[in-house]
N, C-alpha and C positions, 0 to 999 in steps of 0.2 A: 503594459498590461501583460499578465501571465495567463496562459491557458494550459490546463493539465488534461491529458487524454489517456484514459486507461484502456487496456485490452488484455485478453488472455483468459477471461472467465469462461465458465462452461459447466457441463454436467460431468461428474466423475464418480466412480464407485469408491466406497469407503476403503481407505488404505492407499488410494491413488495419489497422484501428484498433479499440480498445475503450476505454471509460472505466470504471474501477472506482470504487466509492464505499464509504466506511466511515463508518457512522453511529455517533456516540459517545453512549452513554446513561450519564449520570452527571453529576458536578459538576466544575467547574474545568477544562473542556476547554481554555480559553485558556492554561492553564499547562503543558499536556502537550506534550512532544516526540512527534510522530507519525511513523510510518514504515510503509513497505511492505517486506515480505520475500517471498521465493518459495522454493518447494522442489519440485524435480523428482524423479521416482521414482529411488530409489537414490542421491540426492545430499543433501548437507547444506543446511539452510536458509541462504539468503544475503540480505544486505541489498540492496534495490533503490534506495530513495530515502528521504530523511528531511527533515522540515520542522520548524523550531523554532516556539515560540510567536510569534515576531516574523516568521515566514514566510521565514526564510533556509532555503535548500535545499542539498542535496548528493545526488549520484547515483553509483551504481556506474558504472564505466567502460563496462560492456557495454550500458548504456541511455542514456548521455549523448547528447543531441541527438535522442532518439526519445521518451523518456518525460518527463512533467511532473507533479510532485506539487504539490498546492495544498490550501488549507484555507479553509473558510467558517466563521468564528466564530459568526455568527448562526444557521447551520443545524447547527453542531457536527458537521461532516462533513469528511472528508478525501477527496481525489480522486487518482486516478492515471490521467492521460491517456496512453494507449499508442498510438503511431503506428509505422508501418513495422515491424509485427510480423514476427518470424522464427520458424521452427519451434523454434529453441532457446529461445524465450521460453515455450514450453509448460511449465506448472507450476501448482501450487496457490499462490495469492497470499494472503498474510496481512497483516492490518492490526495494527500494534503501537502501543500508547500507553505512554509512559514518564513517570513523575513522580518528582521528587526528594523529595516528601513521604513521611513515614513511613519514612525511611531508604532510599527508592527502591523503586519497584514497577513491574512490567511487566504489561500486560494484552494479551491476544491475541484476535483474532476467530477464527471457525471456519474461515475460508478460503473462497476462491472459485476455481474451476478455470478456467484459461485454456488453450485448446488451439488451436495455430496449425498449420494444414495447409499442406503444400507444394504 
């Protein structure tokens, strides 16, 4: 069983920065594709950034150049460094872990709220 625990959300002014963390509790972290999603009120959940076991990354267009996803295999933690934050970045941010084992499974954290004031 895998558990994902996010932290680091909060209230920040436009132009500010935050770093989100996602702690992975379980086994085989190094084999998981990890990602950050976000969901704003009244909107669908959307992919923000993704990182493979080999640390290849990909980003949604709306965060390219501002956000950076990374992972620390020793700490079994995934990070999302968010710079130049905008009010439209306000959302609940969710950590996702995906494995191809057992036919493919997804795990989700409980979410952490990011609010950017103008």
